N, C-alpha and C positions, 0 to 999 in steps of 0.2 A: 585409445591412441597408441601408435607404435612409439618406441623410443627414439626412433629416427624423425618423427613427425615432431615430437617434443623438442628435440635438440635443434632440428630445423627452424621450428617456430621461435625458439629462444634466440638463435642466431639473427634470424630477421629482425626481432625486437632490439637486440644489441646493436645491428647495424643503424637502425632508425635513431636510436639513443646516441650512439656515436657520432652520427652525422650531425645532429641537431647540437651536441654538446661540444665537439672539437672538431673532428674530421681531418685534423693535421697531423703531425708527427706522433709517434708513440702508440700505445696499445690502442687508444681510441680512434686514432686516425687510421690504423691497420684495419681494425674491426669495422670501419665504416663502409669497407668494400667487401664484396663476396671473396670467397678464396680464390676463383677463378680470376676475377678482376685483379687481384693482388699479384697472383702469380704471372698473369699476362702483361704486366708491366706497371701495376699500381705500386709496386715496390719501388721503383725509380722515383715516383712522385714522393713517396714516404722519405726516401733517402735524400732528395733534393730539399724539402721542407725541414728535414730534421738535421741536416748539416753533417759534415764529414765526421765530427767526433762522436756523435751519437750513433751513427751508422756503423763507425768503426768497432763498436761494441757488439753490434748485431750481425756483421758480415759473415762470421764463422758459422752462424746457425743455418740450417736448411731453411728455405723460404717458406716450405710447407710447415716445419715446425715453429717458424716465428709467427706466421699467420693464426696457426691454432692456438699458441700460447697466448697471443694478444686477445683472441676472441674469449678464451676462458678468463683472462684477466679482467675483461670488460663485463663479463656475466656478474650478476649481484650475487655475493656470497652470503651464507647464512652461518653465523650471525656476521653482519656486516662488519669490515674491519673498523669502521669509524666507531660502531658500538662497543667493540672490544677496547678500543682505545680510550674512550670516554669513561669506561667502566673500570678500568685498571686502577687499584688502589695505591699507586705509586706516581711519584713525579713523573710528567710525560712532556715532550716537546715535538713538535712537528715541523721539521724543515722543508721549505718549498722554495722553487725558483721565483725570484723576485719579479722577473719579466712575465711570469704566468698571469692569465686572466685571475681576477680575485678568486680566492678558495671558497667554493659554494660551503655554507655552514661554518665558517670561520668563528663567528661570534658563538655559536653552540659549542665548539671546541673550547674556546676561551673560557665560556661560562662553566664548562666542566673541568676547568684547571689545567687545560693543554695549552702550553706556550706555543703560539704559531709565530714561526721565524722566517722571514723572507731573506734568502741569500742571493746577493748580486751575481752577475756574470757567471750563470750556470744553467744547465738544463736539469733533468731528472736524475743524472748521475752526479749529484752535487759533490760527492767525495772525490770524483775524477775530474769534473770540470773546474772546480775551485777549492782544491784541498786545503789551502790556508783558512778560508772563510768556514768551511765545514768544521775543520778542527777547533777553530776559536768559538763557534757556536755551541759545539758540542761541549766544550771544556767550560763555557759560561754555564751552560744548562745544568752540567754535573755539579759545578759549584753552588749555584743557586739552590739545587735539590738536596744538599747536604744539610 
């Protein structure tokens, strides 16, 4: 099988998973579309659902680069980031937006010693969206881990 077919097949699978899991703003929402759909106007839907602040962090990127980065982020990595996080022999915290749907695997993270902290009034750019809460959660995690 050619490299193109493998990549094309992977992207098709990524789109199917992304549509089932999220389909909204962010990498999974972008990856839920084909590149042609995203460039032809799907980016406007992502912009509207993501909101002006998130989009302002993306607006300087070329749309092709934004799409391709999102697809690569949505691909499964080896080893998976979650596996790396749970295996680290140091104290860990995972900050996440409070408004997001429940974090899949949160119980497994907690059981592995990862503190899962939900932060209000933010998107995935927590340090930009709610810097005060980000600083407080980070400082608390560092104090608890000493």
